[in-house]
Structures are given as C-alpha cells and as structure tokens.
C-alpha positions as CSV (number, residue, x, y, z in Angstrom):
1,M,16.6,20.8,29.5
2,D,18.5,23.0,26.6
3,W,17.5,22.3,23.2
4,Q,20.5,19.8,22.4
5,S,19.5,17.3,25.5
6,A,16.1,17.6,24.3
7,R,16.6,17.5,20.2
8,K,19.1,14.0,21.5
9,G,16.1,12.6,23.6
10,F,13.6,13.1,21.0
11,K,16.3,11.7,18.5
12,Q,16.2,8.4,21.1
13,Y,12.7,8.3,20.7
14,L,12.0,8.4,17.1
15,M,14.2,5.7,16.6
16,L,13.5,3.3,19.3
17,E,9.6,4.3,20.1
18,K,8.6,5.1,16.8
19,S,10.6,2.6,14.8
20,L,11.1,6.1,11.9
21,S,13.6,5.6,9.1
22,V,16.4,7.5,9.2
23,N,15.1,10.4,6.6
24,S,12.3,11.0,8.3
25,I,14.2,11.3,11.8
26,E,16.4,13.2,9.9
27,A,13.2,15.8,8.5
28,Y,11.7,15.6,12.5
29,L,14.9,17.2,14.0
30,H,15.2,19.6,11.3
31,D,12.2,20.9,11.8
32,V,12.7,21.6,15.7
33,L,16.2,22.9,15.1
34,K,14.8,25.2,12.2
35,F,12.3,26.8,14.8
36,E,14.9,26.8,17.7
37,N,17.3,29.0,15.1
38,F,14.0,31.3,14.4
39,L,14.0,32.0,18.0
40,I,17.7,33.1,18.5
41,A,17.4,35.2,15.5
42,N,14.6,37.2,16.6
43,A,16.3,37.6,19.9
44,T,13.9,35.2,22.1
45,P,16.2,32.5,23.2
46,V,13.9,30.1,25.6
47,G,14.6,26.9,26.3
48,P,12.2,23.9,24.8
49,L,10.4,24.3,28.3
50,A,9.7,27.6,28.3
51,V,8.4,27.9,24.9
52,E,4.6,29.1,24.6
53,Y,1.6,29.3,22.1
54,S,3.1,33.0,20.8
55,H,6.0,31.4,19.9
56,L,5.4,28.7,17.6
57,L,2.4,31.4,16.3
58,Q,5.0,33.9,15.3
59,F,7.3,31.4,13.7
60,V,4.2,29.8,11.6
61,N,3.4,33.3,10.5
62,S,6.8,33.8,9.7
63,L,7.2,30.8,7.4
64,T,4.0,32.3,5.3
65,K,5.7,35.5,5.1
66,I,8.7,34.3,3.4
67,G,6.5,31.8,1.1
68,V,7.2,28.2,2.8
69,A,4.4,26.3,1.3
70,A,1.1,25.0,3.1
71,T,2.5,21.8,2.9
72,S,6.0,22.6,4.2
73,Q,4.5,24.3,7.0
74,A,2.3,21.4,7.7
75,R,5.0,19.3,8.1
76,M,6.7,21.2,10.5
77,I,4.0,21.7,12.6
78,S,3.8,17.9,12.6
79,G,7.2,17.6,13.7
80,L,6.7,20.1,16.3
81,R,4.0,18.4,17.5
82,A,5.7,15.2,18.1
83,F,8.3,16.9,19.7
84,Y,6.0,18.4,22.6
85,K,4.3,15.0,22.6
86,F,7.9,13.5,23.5
87,L,8.4,15.7,26.1
88,L,5.0,15.3,27.7
89,L,5.8,11.3,27.8
90,E,9.0,12.1,29.2
91,D,7.1,14.0,32.3
92,V,9.3,17.3,31.6
93,L,6.4,19.2,30.4
94,S,3.1,19.8,31.9
95,N,1.2,21.7,28.8
96,D,1.4,21.6,25.4
97,P,2.3,24.5,23.6
98,T,1.5,23.1,20.3
99,Q,-2.1,22.3,21.5
100,N,-4.1,25.3,19.6
101,L,-1.7,25.3,16.9
102,E,-4.0,24.7,13.7
103,L,-2.6,23.2,10.2
104,P,-2.9,25.4,7.5
105,K,-5.3,24.0,4.9
106,L,-4.3,21.7,2.3
107,A,-5.8,21.8,-1.3
108,R,-6.1,18.0,-2.0
109,K,-4.9,17.4,-5.3
110,L,-5.6,14.2,-6.9
111,P,-3.1,11.5,-7.7
112,E,-1.8,10.9,-11.2
113,V,-3.5,7.1,-12.0
114,L,-2.5,4.5,-15.2
115,G,-5.6,2.5,-16.9
116,K,-5.1,-0.5,-17.6
117,D,-4.3,-0.2,-21.5
118,E,-1.4,2.2,-20.6
119,I,0.2,-0.4,-17.9
120,D,-0.3,-2.9,-20.7
121,T,1.4,-0.7,-23.1
122,M,4.4,-0.1,-21.2
123,L,4.8,-3.6,-20.7
124,G,4.6,-4.0,-24.6
125,H,7.8,-1.9,-25.3
126,I,9.7,-4.3,-22.7
127,D,12.4,-6.5,-24.8
128,L,11.9,-10.0,-23.1
129,T,14.7,-11.3,-25.6
130,K,17.3,-9.1,-23.2
131,P,18.7,-10.7,-20.0
132,M,16.6,-7.8,-17.9
133,G,13.7,-8.2,-19.9
134,H,12.0,-10.6,-17.8
135,R,13.2,-8.4,-14.6
136,D,11.9,-5.3,-15.6
137,K,8.1,-7.1,-17.0
138,A,8.4,-8.6,-13.0
139,I,8.7,-5.2,-11.1
140,I,5.9,-3.3,-13.2
141,E,3.8,-6.3,-12.4
142,T,4.8,-6.3,-8.9
143,L,4.1,-2.3,-8.3
144,Y,0.9,-2.4,-10.2
145,G,0.0,-5.9,-8.7
146,C,0.6,-5.2,-5.2
147,G,0.5,-1.5,-4.7
148,L,4.1,-1.4,-3.2
149,R,6.4,1.7,-2.4
150,V,9.6,1.7,-4.5
151,S,11.5,0.8,-1.3
152,E,9.4,-2.0,-0.3
153,L,10.2,-3.3,-4.1
154,V,13.7,-3.0,-3.9
155,G,13.3,-4.5,0.0
156,L,11.6,-7.3,-1.5
157,N,13.1,-10.4,-0.6
158,I,12.8,-13.8,-2.3
159,S,12.4,-15.8,0.8
160,E,9.2,-13.7,1.7
161,I,7.4,-14.4,-1.5
162,Y,5.2,-17.1,-0.8
163,F,4.2,-19.0,-4.0
164,Q,2.1,-21.5,-2.5
165,D,0.1,-19.6,-0.5
166,E,0.0,-16.5,-2.9
167,F,1.7,-13.6,-0.6
168,I,4.4,-11.7,0.0
169,K,5.7,-10.3,3.2
170,V,6.6,-6.1,2.5
171,H,8.7,-4.0,4.8
172,G,6.9,-0.8,5.1
173,K,7.5,2.3,6.9
174,G,9.0,2.1,10.0
175,N,10.1,-1.2,9.2
176,K,6.3,-2.6,9.9
177,E,5.7,-5.5,7.7
178,R,2.4,-6.7,6.2
179,L,1.3,-9.4,4.2
180,V,0.0,-8.5,0.9
181,P,-1.9,-10.9,-1.6
182,I,-0.1,-11.4,-4.6
183,A,-1.8,-12.8,-8.0
184,R,-0.9,-15.9,-9.9
185,S,0.0,-14.2,-13.1
186,V,2.0,-11.9,-11.1
187,L,3.7,-14.7,-9.3
188,K,4.2,-16.7,-12.6
189,V,6.2,-13.7,-14.0
190,L,8.3,-13.2,-10.9
191,G,9.1,-16.9,-11.2
192,L,10.2,-16.7,-14.6
193,Y,12.5,-13.7,-13.8
194,I,14.1,-15.6,-10.5
195,N,14.0,-18.6,-12.5
196,E,15.5,-17.6,-16.0
197,T,17.3,-14.5,-15.4
198,R,18.3,-14.1,-11.8
199,V,19.7,-17.3,-11.4
200,H,22.3,-16.6,-14.1
201,L,23.5,-13.3,-12.3
202,K,27.0,-13.5,-10.1
203,V,25.2,-12.8,-6.9
204,N,26.9,-10.4,-4.4
205,K,27.1,-12.5,-1.1
206,K,25.1,-9.1,0.4
207,Y,22.0,-9.9,-1.9
208,T,21.6,-13.8,-2.4
209,D,18.0,-13.6,-0.9
210,T,17.3,-9.9,-2.7
211,T,14.7,-10.4,-5.4
212,F,15.4,-7.1,-8.1
213,L,19.4,-6.9,-9.2
214,N,21.4,-5.0,-11.7
215,H,23.5,-6.4,-14.0
216,F,26.4,-6.9,-11.6
217,G,24.5,-8.9,-8.9
218,N,23.9,-5.9,-6.5
219,G,20.6,-5.1,-5.0
220,L,18.7,-2.4,-8.0
221,S,18.6,1.0,-6.3
222,R,15.6,2.8,-6.3
223,I,16.7,5.5,-8.9
224,S,17.2,2.6,-11.6
225,V,13.7,1.8,-11.3
226,F,12.4,5.2,-11.7
227,K,14.8,5.5,-15.0
228,L,12.9,2.3,-16.1
229,I,9.6,3.7,-15.8
230,K,10.6,7.0,-16.9
231,T,12.2,5.5,-20.3
232,L,8.9,3.0,-20.8
233,A,6.5,5.6,-20.5
234,I,8.4,7.4,-23.0
235,K,8.3,4.6,-25.3
236,A,4.8,4.0,-24.4
237,G,3.8,7.4,-25.2
238,I,2.2,8.4,-22.2
239,Q,2.3,12.3,-21.8
240,K,1.3,11.9,-17.8
241,N,4.3,12.8,-15.3
242,I,4.6,9.2,-13.6
243,S,7.0,7.5,-11.0
244,P,7.6,4.2,-9.4
245,H,4.4,5.4,-7.0
246,T,1.8,6.0,-9.7
247,F,1.7,2.2,-10.0
248,R,0.5,2.4,-6.0
249,H,-2.3,4.8,-6.6
250,S,-3.4,2.8,-9.7
251,F,-3.4,-0.1,-7.6
252,A,-5.5,1.6,-5.3
253,T,-7.4,3.0,-7.4
254,S,-8.6,-0.2,-9.8
255,L,-9.7,-2.2,-6.3
256,V,-11.8,1.0,-5.2
257,E,-13.2,1.4,-8.4
258,G,-14.0,-2.5,-8.3
259,G,-15.9,-2.0,-5.3
260,A,-13.0,-3.1,-2.7
261,D,-13.4,-2.4,1.2
262,L,-11.7,0.8,1.6
263,R,-10.0,-0.9,5.1
264,A,-8.7,-3.8,3.0
265,V,-7.4,-1.4,0.5
266,Q,-5.8,0.4,3.7
267,Q,-4.3,-3.2,5.3
268,M,-2.9,-3.5,2.0
269,L,-1.0,-0.5,1.2
270,G,0.0,0.2,4.9
271,H,-1.5,3.2,5.8
272,E,-1.8,3.8,9.3
273,S,-4.6,6.3,9.0
274,I,-7.9,5.2,6.9
275,I,-7.6,9.2,6.2
276,T,-4.9,8.7,3.9
277,T,-6.8,5.6,2.0
278,E,-9.8,8.1,1.6
279,I,-8.5,10.0,-1.0
280,Y,-9.1,7.1,-3.7
281,T,-12.6,7.0,-2.6
282,H,-12.7,10.8,-4.5
283,L,-11.1,9.5,-7.2
284,D,-14.2,6.9,-7.7
285,R,-16.1,9.6,-7.3
286,K,-14.5,11.2,-10.7
287,F,-15.0,8.0,-12.4
288,L,-18.9,7.9,-11.7
289,K,-19.1,11.2,-12.7
290,E,-17.5,10.8,-15.7
291,T,-18.9,7.4,-16.7
292,I,-22.6,9.3,-15.8
293,A,-21.4,12.1,-17.8
294,L,-20.4,9.8,-20.8
295,Y,-23.5,6.8,-21.2
296,H,-26.4,8.7,-19.0
297,P,-28.8,9.7,-21.7
298,R,-30.1,12.5,-19.9
299,A,-26.4,13.7,-18.7
300,K,-24.2,12.1,-22.0
301,R,-21.7,14.6,-23.1
302,R,-22.5,16.1,-27.3
303,A,-19.9,16.1,-29.6
C-alpha cells in the first residue's frame, strides 16, 4: 500500500465511520501528508506500512526544532495515531508504530468567561427598536442559555426548538445530535424574534427552517455572530478578548459553580470525553479560592 491509496482509504474511514466534519478530515489528511513529505525530504521514502517508531520520533523532534507549538504537535500526533489506527482496523498492519509516541505536555489555559452582570450589560446595549435587535438578543441569550458552539447556533432549525417540552435539538461535531434544555426566558426571547422579526423577512427557500437569518433572508454566518459579539463587547466596555465560544465557557462555568453534575454538563456541551469538561472544575476551584480570600476572616484580603 502506498501513501496515496492509504490516505484515500483514511479519508473514507473518517467520512463514513467517524462522521467527522470536512475541516476535521482535511486537518487529519494534512498531518499525514506533512509526515510523508518529511520522510521524502530526509531521504527515507518508506511506505506507510514500513514506518517505524524512530521515523515518527525524528519527525516530532524536527517539529520542536523549527518551533512548532506544543498544541500543534499534539494535534499532528493525534492525526497520525488516528491514521495508524485505521490501518490496524483494515488488517494491513499488525503493529502500531505510534503506540509509544508521547504527546507533548500542554499548559492548560483556563478559558475566558463572562459574569452575569457583563452579559446583562451587553444585552442592555442592543437596540430593540431596530428590526434585528430582537434577533441579536436571541442570539446572545441562546449562546449563554444553552452553551452552543457558534456552528450549532447558526445551524439551529425552528422545527428543532421544542417550545412545549423546553428542549432544543442540536447538531454537534460529526453531526452528532443531542437534546439541550432551554429556559423559558430564552424561549420567550426566541419566540419574540421568530414571531415579530423573522416573520417579516423575505426568506430564501433554502433557509425556510433556519432560525437565525440576516437582513436578506439567508442563513446567518459564523463571522456575523463574531462581529455582533465584538461590537456589543466594545459598547459594554468589556476589555476581555471574547468570542461566541466565551458564552459556551460561561454557560458551563455557571453550571459547575452552581453545583451541577459534571456528567450532565458534559452531555449538554456534547463533549465526547469527560476530561474536556473537567477544565470547568479548575475554574470552579479558582472561584472558590477567590471567595475564601475575599470573605473568610482568616484569609480576607486587606485593602
């Protein structure tokens, strides 16, 4: 098996078996191609089935030498691991050369979050007298109220908002579906936008069921949501570097600080692994430490 046929089979595996997004598939294939090009450049043009641990180690060391960030190295190693897992499943390989390949140690950076007051301030700067004001408010309330990714928000359909049952159906990564509870207050804002603003738009046939639309009746883009949040943050005087994902972090942090079960938070966020969700317990510990420092008589900070 040569590299080209192996990559072709790997692509089919990622599409059909793993149901990954187009961007994720391209990233995995790029990692494999980068490794193949490294072997060619270093005069060791072995096929994918002849690769040994030493070849992989040389590749990783080369990444370190040229200053590739640890996060990028970890992603590439994960891509190569997935590639060789595929070859093992295909029974064309008996030993996994990536088995002993270690991921670089990554410093866990705690995500930026917004407090309730900051979110309320942003909402307060939305002009509800303008036609799209109610849409913009519904976007912020839905991001924070349901912890959605921006791609999940722009892909939300009206038919998947269950007003009576107080749930929404979300299409997450790899087109995996999950049900997320939605508060009545958020449903009220959504209903107002759908019935008072959206109903007056000339909707493109392609987007008849899409919840969030632009002025032209087309589906709202991810870039438009980013721009909206940046604009509102500036108006609200918020200095933090925030994005739509900040509301997802804020949603999860609010739940964990309130004592929510971590497994429940994992399910609502659509995380495959509980390890990903555990970062919010670190945020919670930080919150607890700050609370003790501010209010406990033995640890209270002096002015």
